[in-house]
N, C-alpha and C positions, 0 to 999 in steps of 0.2 A: 504494500500500500504506500502510495506517495505521501510525502510529508504534508502537502496541501490537503489531501483527502483525510488524513488522520486528524489534522487541526479542525477541519470542517465537521468531522464526526463528533468531536468533543464539544464544539461551541455552537453548532447550528442544529436546531431541532429537526427531527426526522422529516416532518412535513415540509419544512422549508428546503431541506436538502433535495427532496423529491421535486419540489417546484423549480429549484435551480437547475437540476438535471434536465427537466422537461424544457425549461426556457432555453437552455443551450441547444437542445435538439429542435427548437422552433416548432413545437406542436401546440395546438390550441383546440379546445380547452386543455389545460394541463392534465396529465395522467392522474387519475384519482379524484379529479374535481369535476367530472361530468355530472350534470344534474339530470337524473333519470325521471324525477317527478312521478307521475302516475304509472310510468312504464317499469319502475323497479318492483317487479312482482313476478311470481313463479306460475301464475295462472293468467289466462287471457282476461281482458277487461270484460268481454261479453262471453257468455257460455254457449250461446246458440247462434247459428248462422242466420243473419237477417234480423237479429234482435234489436239492433240500433239503426235500422234503416237499410238502404240498398247496399248489399255487400259490394266491396270495392272491385272484386273481380268482375261482377256483373256490370259495373259501370263500363269497363273496357269491352266486355262482350257485346253490350248493347250499342256502344259507340261504333263498333265494327259493323254490326248488322245494319245500323242506321245508314252508314256510308254506302253499304252494298244495296240498300233498298231503293235507291234512286230518289228522284224528286218528282212530286206529283205534277203531272201535266208538263213535265220538262225533260227529265231523263228517265228512261225505263231501266229499272234496276234488275238485279239478279233474281229476286224473289218473285217468281212468276211461273205461268204455265202449270204443269203438273208438279206439285211440290210435295216433298216428303220431309217431315220433321221428326227427329228422334226424341222419344220420351213423351212429349205432349205437343199441343198446338200453340203454346204461348207466344212464341216469336213470330209465327206465321200470322197470327192475329195482330200483334203489335206493329210489326214492320211490313208485313205483306198485306195488311188490312183485309185479311180473309173475313168474309161475311159482310163486307160493305161494298158500296157502289164503286169505290176507288181501287178495289183490289185487282191486281193483274194475275192472281192465282186462279186458274181454271178448275183445278181439282186439288184437294188436299188429302194426303194420307199421313197417319201417325204410326210409326213403328215403336212398339214397346215389348219388352221381354215379359211384362206383367199382363197376363190375360185379363185381369180385373181393372186395368187402367181405363177410365171412362172414355178418353179420347181415342184410344187405339183402334185403328182400322186394320192393322197388320200386327200379328203377334209373332215374335221371334227375336233373335239376336243377330247382330251383324256378323258374327263368326259363322253361323250356320243359317243362312238365309236363302237356300236354294229355291224356296217356294216363291221368291220375289223375281219376276221376270227381268231379264237383262234389258238395258237401253230403255228404261221406263220413265225416269224423272228428269224434268228440266232443271230443277233446283233441289238440293238436299241441305237441310240445316241440321248441323250436329254440334251442339255446344256442350262443353265440359262433360263429355261422355267417354272418350277414348281412354281416359285414365282408368276407367272401371273395367276395361276389357284386357285380359292378359295377352291374348293373341291379337295384338293391335295390327299387325301386318295383314292378317286375314280380314279384319274389319275394314281396313282401308281398301283391300282388294274388292270386297263386296260393294263398298260405296262407289268405287270406280265402275264396277260391272253394271250396276243398276242405273247409273246415269245415262241419259241419252247422249249421243255424240253432240257436242256443243253445249251440253248441260254444265251447270256450275255447282260445285260443292263448297259450302261455307262451314268452316270448322273452327272451333276454339278449344284450346287445351291449356291446362295450368302449368306454369313454370315454378312458381313459389306458392305453396298452399299448405294449410294444416291437413291432417288426415280427414277424409270425408266420411262423416257419420250421418245416418246409419248405413250409408252405401257400402262401407268396408265389410260390414257383416251380412249385407244382402247380396251384393254382387262381387265385392272385392274392390280394392283401391290399389292399383298396381304401379302407376307411372306418374312421374313428373317429367316435363319435357324442356328442351332448350330450342331456340329457333333453328340451330344447326341440326339437331336430331330430327326435328319435325320436318324440315326441308328434305332431309335424306329419305325419310320414310315415305313422303308423298311423291318424291321424284322417282321412287321405285315403280310406281304405277302410272303416274301422269308425266307427260312431257315436261322437262324442267322449264321450258319457256312459258308453260301454262300454269305455273305454280307461283303464287305470291305469298310469302311468309313474313310476318311482322311481329314484333314483340312490344308490349306496353308495360310501363311501370317504372318505379324509381324506389329508392330506399325508404322514403317516408310512406309511400303507398303500400309497400311490402310490409313494413312494421305495423301499420294501421290495419292491414288486412289480417295479419297473424293474430292481432288482438280482437278481430271481428268487429272493428269499428265500421260505421256506415260511410258511404261516399259523401253524405251531406256534412260530415264532420271535417272534411278537408276542403280547401279552396280549389277553385277550378284550375288555377295555374299550378297547384301542387299535384293535381291528378294528371294534368296534360303533359307535364315534363317527362320526357323519356330518358332513362339512363340505361344504356345497353348492358350494364353489369347486373341489373335487377329486372329480370324478365318475369313479370307477374302473370301475365296472360299472353299466349301466343295465338295469333290468328292466321288462318289459311284460306285463301281463295284458289281453288284448283278447277280448271275447266277441262272437260274430256274432249280430246282432239277429234275432229270430224274425219271420217274416212280411216 
């Protein structure tokens, strides 16, 4: 130990020595002096998904679908023609305006693995869906679902097969997320994705030129989501900022090549 360090250890309190070391390293806030506030806890702030408003991952899911839905009387979007939604018909109604005079959806089907699901018109799962004819749908909406399917490659193969040539697949998957309950006990919760792994998976079935993959999120949005805070609790500019190191939600638009 150098003489200077020995003298400092004798005359300077430990907390101040820590501050001096940090100051020399030029980090801020100083190590040990970060204010965690309500986040210094070992359990999340909210115990249930959606308890405090719109879940933050759904903010990004819905922004993506809104962008793909087009603009009324101006740009025809992807959610049109014979549409299939996985799980329920929520987003087909919200962004495809199904059931209204403004809808460009001609026919809507809902695929569910649960035969008791009230909206289901097709019962089955994406891994074993031989009963669904090939080249059927103009648009497929599949949000936050592929994480629940272990054989994700088989599921993507099915999605590609049942799309019409020229049809569009709209997919979202989680990058950063707590375990999904009760899904992990019902179906399983197998995967978290990155934009790179997502792109490679979809380019195995779709032409790379027809696949667009983007990631949304930042460190604040990720921390807030892990605590199950609502999107209403963050400012718009806090949600809109994208940091490529914090991929909270990954979005995919993939079009099946004609011919």
